[in-house]
C-alpha positions as CSV (number, residue, x, y, z in Angstrom):
1,M,0.0,0.0,0.0
2,E,1.5,3.3,-1.1
3,Q,1.4,6.3,1.3
4,Q,2.2,9.9,0.6
5,V,2.6,12.4,3.5
6,F,0.9,15.7,3.5
7,Q,1.5,18.7,5.8
8,N,-0.3,21.9,6.8
9,A,-3.5,21.3,4.9
10,T,-6.4,23.4,6.2
11,V,-9.7,22.0,7.4
12,V,-12.5,23.8,5.5
13,K,-15.5,21.7,6.4
14,Q,-16.6,18.9,8.8
15,T,-19.7,16.7,8.1
16,G,-19.9,13.9,10.7
17,S,-16.8,11.8,10.5
18,L,-15.6,13.3,7.2
19,Y,-13.5,16.4,6.7
20,R,-12.7,18.6,3.7
21,L,-9.2,19.9,3.4
22,T,-7.3,22.2,1.1
23,F,-3.8,23.6,0.8
24,L,-4.4,27.3,1.1
25,P,-4.2,29.6,-0.8
26,A,-5.1,27.0,-3.4
27,W,-8.7,25.9,-3.3
28,N,-8.9,22.2,-4.3
29,P,-10.8,20.5,-1.4
30,F,-10.4,16.8,-0.8
31,T,-12.0,14.4,1.7
32,A,-10.2,13.0,4.8
33,V,-11.0,11.0,8.0
34,L,-9.4,11.1,11.4
35,S,-6.9,8.5,12.6
36,G,-8.1,6.4,15.4
37,K,-5.4,7.8,17.7
38,L,-6.6,11.4,17.1
39,R,-10.2,10.5,17.7
40,L,-9.3,9.0,21.1
41,K,-7.1,12.0,22.0
42,G,-10.1,14.4,21.6
43,D,-12.5,12.5,23.8
44,K,-13.3,15.6,25.9
45,L,-14.3,17.5,22.7
46,T,-17.2,17.1,20.4
47,N,-14.7,17.9,17.6
48,P,-11.0,17.2,18.1
49,V,-10.4,18.8,14.7
50,A,-12.2,22.0,13.8
51,V,-12.6,24.2,10.7
52,G,-9.6,26.4,10.4
53,D,-7.2,23.8,11.8
54,K,-4.0,23.1,10.0
55,V,-3.4,19.4,10.0
56,N,-0.8,16.8,8.9
57,G,-1.5,13.3,7.6
58,Y,-1.1,11.0,4.7
59,W,-2.8,9.7,1.6
60,Q,-3.5,6.0,1.6
61,R,-3.6,4.6,-2.0
62,A,-5.2,1.2,-2.1
63,D,-5.4,0.6,-5.8
64,K,-5.9,2.5,-9.1
65,Q,-9.6,1.9,-9.1
66,K,-10.3,3.4,-5.7
67,E,-10.1,7.1,-4.8
68,N,-7.2,8.0,-2.5
69,Q,-8.2,8.3,1.1
70,A,-6.6,11.0,3.2
71,V,-6.1,10.4,7.0
72,I,-5.5,13.2,9.4
73,T,-2.9,12.2,12.0
74,D,-2.3,15.3,14.0
75,V,-3.2,19.0,14.4
76,V,-0.6,21.7,14.1
77,P,-0.6,23.9,17.3
78,R,-3.3,26.6,17.0
79,K,-2.5,30.3,17.1
80,N,-6.0,30.7,18.6
81,Y,-9.4,29.2,18.6
82,L,-13.0,29.9,19.9
83,I,-14.5,27.2,22.2
84,R,-17.8,26.9,24.0
85,K,-19.2,24.6,26.6
86,S,-22.3,22.9,25.2
87,V,-25.3,22.7,27.5
88,N,-26.9,19.9,25.6
89,L,-24.1,17.5,24.8
90,S,-22.4,15.0,27.1
91,R,-18.9,15.9,26.1
92,Q,-17.1,18.8,27.6
93,A,-16.8,21.4,24.8
94,H,-17.0,22.3,21.1
95,I,-14.4,24.2,19.2
96,I,-16.2,26.7,17.0
97,A,-13.2,27.5,14.7
98,A,-9.4,27.7,14.9
99,N,-6.7,30.0,13.6
100,I,-9.0,32.9,13.1
101,D,-7.7,36.3,12.0
102,W,-11.0,38.1,13.0
103,A,-14.4,37.2,14.3
104,Y,-17.6,39.0,13.4
105,L,-20.6,38.6,15.6
106,F,-23.8,39.4,13.7
107,L,-26.7,41.2,15.3
108,S,-30.0,42.3,13.8
109,A,-30.9,46.0,13.9
110,T,-34.6,44.8,14.1
111,Q,-35.4,41.1,14.7
112,P,-34.5,38.5,15.8
113,E,-33.1,40.2,19.0
114,T,-29.9,38.8,20.4
115,P,-29.9,38.9,24.2
116,F,-27.1,40.9,25.9
117,P,-25.9,37.8,27.9
118,F,-25.3,36.0,24.6
119,I,-23.4,38.9,23.1
120,D,-21.2,39.3,26.1
121,R,-20.4,35.6,26.5
122,F,-19.2,35.6,22.9
123,L,-17.1,38.7,23.4
124,V,-15.6,37.4,26.6
125,T,-14.6,34.2,24.8
126,C,-13.0,36.2,22.1
127,Q,-11.1,38.2,24.6
128,A,-10.0,35.1,26.6
129,Y,-8.8,33.2,23.5
130,R,-7.1,36.2,21.7
131,V,-9.5,36.6,18.8
132,P,-10.1,40.1,17.6
133,V,-13.8,40.8,17.2
134,T,-16.2,43.2,15.5
135,L,-20.0,43.5,15.9
136,I,-22.0,43.6,12.7
137,L,-25.3,45.3,13.1
138,N,-27.1,43.9,10.0
139,K,-30.5,44.8,8.5
140,K,-29.9,48.5,8.8
141,D,-32.3,49.1,5.8
142,E,-35.2,47.8,7.9
143,L,-34.9,50.7,10.3
144,Q,-36.5,52.9,7.7
145,W,-39.9,51.3,8.2
146,A,-39.4,49.6,11.5
147,T,-38.6,52.8,13.3
148,E,-39.5,51.4,16.7
149,Y,-36.2,49.6,16.7
150,V,-34.1,52.7,16.0
151,P,-33.5,53.5,19.7
152,Q,-32.4,50.0,20.6
153,A,-30.0,49.8,17.6
154,A,-28.4,53.0,18.7
155,H,-28.2,51.8,22.3
156,I,-26.4,48.6,21.2
157,K,-24.0,50.6,19.1
158,N,-23.3,53.0,22.0
159,I,-22.7,50.3,24.6
160,Y,-20.2,48.3,22.6
161,Q,-18.3,51.2,21.0
162,K,-17.8,52.6,24.5
163,A,-16.5,49.2,25.6
164,G,-13.9,49.4,22.8
165,Y,-15.5,47.1,20.3
166,P,-15.8,48.1,16.6
167,V,-19.5,48.2,15.4
168,M,-20.3,48.1,11.7
169,E,-23.8,48.9,10.4
170,V,-24.6,47.0,7.2
171,S,-27.4,45.8,5.1
172,A,-27.3,42.5,3.3
173,K,-30.3,43.6,1.2
174,T,-29.0,47.0,-0.1
175,G,-25.3,46.3,0.2
176,E,-24.7,49.3,2.4
177,G,-21.4,48.8,4.3
178,T,-20.4,45.7,2.5
179,A,-17.6,47.3,0.5
180,D,-15.8,48.4,3.7
181,L,-16.4,44.9,5.2
182,A,-14.9,43.2,2.1
183,C,-11.8,45.3,2.5
184,Q,-11.4,44.2,6.1
185,L,-11.9,40.5,5.1
186,K,-9.3,40.6,2.3
187,D,-6.3,38.2,3.0
188,K,-7.8,37.1,6.3
189,I,-9.6,34.0,7.7
190,S,-12.8,35.4,9.4
191,L,-15.6,33.8,11.3
192,F,-19.2,34.8,10.8
193,S,-21.2,33.9,13.9
194,G,-24.5,34.8,15.7
195,I,-27.9,33.4,16.4
196,S,-30.1,32.1,13.5
197,G,-31.9,34.7,11.4
198,V,-29.4,37.7,11.8
199,G,-28.3,37.4,8.2
200,K,-24.8,35.8,8.2
201,S,-25.4,33.8,5.1
202,S,-27.3,36.6,3.3
203,L,-24.4,39.0,3.8
204,A,-21.9,36.4,2.7
205,N,-24.0,36.0,-0.5
206,K,-24.0,39.8,-0.9
207,L,-20.2,39.9,-0.6
208,D,-19.8,37.0,-3.1
209,P,-22.9,36.1,-5.1
210,S,-21.2,32.9,-6.4
211,L,-21.4,31.4,-2.9
212,H,-25.2,30.7,-3.1
213,L,-25.5,30.0,0.6
214,K,-28.9,28.9,1.7
215,T,-31.0,31.5,3.5
216,E,-34.5,31.6,5.1
217,P,-36.7,34.4,6.3
218,I,-37.3,34.6,10.0
219,S,-40.5,33.2,11.5
220,T,-43.2,35.9,11.6
221,A,-44.9,34.1,14.5
222,H,-42.0,33.9,16.8
223,L,-39.6,36.5,15.3
224,T,-36.8,33.9,15.4
225,G,-34.5,32.6,12.7
226,K,-34.4,29.2,11.1
227,H,-31.3,27.1,11.0
228,T,-30.1,27.1,7.4
229,T,-26.3,26.6,7.8
230,T,-25.9,23.0,9.1
231,F,-22.1,22.7,9.3
232,Y,-19.2,25.0,10.0
233,E,-17.7,25.7,6.6
234,M,-15.0,27.9,5.1
235,H,-15.6,29.6,1.8
236,P,-13.2,31.6,-0.4
237,L,-14.3,35.1,-1.4
238,Q,-13.7,36.4,-4.9
239,S,-12.6,39.8,-3.4
240,G,-10.0,38.0,-1.3
241,G,-9.9,36.2,2.0
242,Y,-11.9,33.4,3.5
243,I,-15.0,33.3,5.7
244,I,-16.2,30.5,8.1
245,D,-19.9,30.5,8.0
246,S,-21.3,29.0,11.2
247,P,-24.7,27.5,12.2
248,G,-26.9,29.7,14.4
249,I,-25.7,29.3,18.0
250,R,-28.1,29.2,20.9
251,G,-26.2,28.3,24.0
252,F,-22.7,29.7,24.8
253,G,-21.2,28.3,28.0
254,L,-17.9,29.7,29.1
255,L,-15.0,27.3,29.5
256,E,-11.9,27.5,31.7
257,I,-12.5,31.1,32.8
258,S,-12.4,31.5,36.5
259,K,-14.6,33.9,38.5
260,E,-11.5,35.8,39.5
261,E,-10.4,36.5,35.9
262,L,-13.9,37.0,34.4
263,S,-13.8,40.8,34.9
264,H,-10.5,41.0,33.0
265,Y,-12.5,40.2,29.8
266,F,-14.9,43.1,30.2
267,P,-12.7,46.1,29.2
268,E,-14.7,48.8,30.9
269,I,-15.2,46.8,34.1
270,F,-11.5,45.9,34.3
271,A,-10.6,49.6,33.8
272,A,-12.8,50.6,36.7
273,S,-11.7,47.8,39.0
274,V,-8.3,49.4,39.7
275,E,-10.1,51.7,42.2
276,C,-11.8,48.8,44.1
277,R,-10.8,48.5,47.8
278,F,-9.9,44.8,47.5
279,N,-7.6,43.3,44.8
280,G,-9.7,40.2,44.5
281,C,-13.0,42.1,44.3
282,L,-15.6,40.2,42.3
283,H,-17.8,43.4,42.0
284,D,-20.8,41.6,43.4
285,E,-21.4,42.4,47.1
286,E,-17.9,43.5,48.3
287,P,-17.7,46.9,50.1
288,D,-16.1,49.9,48.3
289,C,-16.5,48.4,44.9
290,A,-15.6,51.0,42.2
291,V,-17.3,48.9,39.5
292,R,-20.7,49.1,41.2
293,K,-20.2,52.8,41.8
294,A,-19.5,53.2,38.1
295,V,-22.7,51.3,37.2
296,E,-24.7,53.5,39.6
297,K,-23.3,56.6,37.9
298,G,-24.1,55.3,34.4
299,L,-20.4,55.0,33.4
300,I,-20.8,51.3,32.9
301,P,-24.0,50.2,31.2
302,A,-26.3,48.2,33.4
303,E,-26.8,45.6,30.6
304,R,-23.0,44.8,30.6
305,Y,-22.9,44.6,34.4
306,E,-25.9,42.3,34.6
307,S,-24.3,40.0,32.0
308,Y,-21.2,39.9,34.1
309,L,-23.2,38.9,37.2
310,K,-25.0,36.2,35.3
311,M,-21.7,34.7,34.1
312,L,-20.5,34.7,37.7
313,E,-23.7,32.8,38.7
314,D,-23.9,30.5,35.7
315,P,-20.7,30.2,33.6
316,D,-22.1,27.2,31.7
317,G,-24.8,29.3,30.2
318,G,-27.6,26.8,30.9
319,K,-30.0,29.4,32.3
320,Y,-29.3,32.1,29.7
321,R,-29.8,30.7,26.3
322,T,-31.5,32.6,23.4
């Protein structure tokens, strides 16, 4: 049996036990499976190999009549990754994507509404795992007729810009803001994430119409999105760069972030905490807490502080799903 070693292929899709790989920047995906040793090594993860991973392995050529089978033998050390603790699965955690240059969390300017605890859990995870992140406020065009959402959209933008996060206002329908976004995506591997119905796939199609990603309108009865993206998958953009389109996420449990370090991943809370009386202040019930005083004065938004307290109480996210 002839074998040919390959190195540093990039995982661009996972469907069950099968993976699609390519040698970036070339785009010629081929199918691979995990070696038995690698499957056992990742027993605490739902996916020991994630989209964006660089992997090594070999081709196993049985005979001329059968297609070559690629086997992934190990994962190259990751520069970063995003991981969440799943509240519905027996295994410990799920890696969302790896080796990400930038993450984009999609929100809707109208509906469906993304709860603040979900937004903040995602942002905390990006901070903790060293992934730069931008908020995308999509469906801006709908504010022209759904004017009741204008104050809330402005409030969201104000909260997160003050916390130091970039916020881009775009419209997948009209294309507003997409040219600037395309420039940011060029030559990068970027993650598109968010709850179902916020327009991740629609905006990807606007950026590159050749993608033809499946989209669905939100439910008019429940104002929620329908799951259209089934698997995490990387796509090349004609304008340059690659996006990882993700299924709509509902639960987002934190992993390996202690109560003592949680406030470090809220930039505005961490900045205020230097004035707290106690070095180990959790900003909950301790006396002379500068963070609580900043909340009372309106210097830290109440929504952000409430999200912080909920994470202290329930880091797994079981109580605070969308």
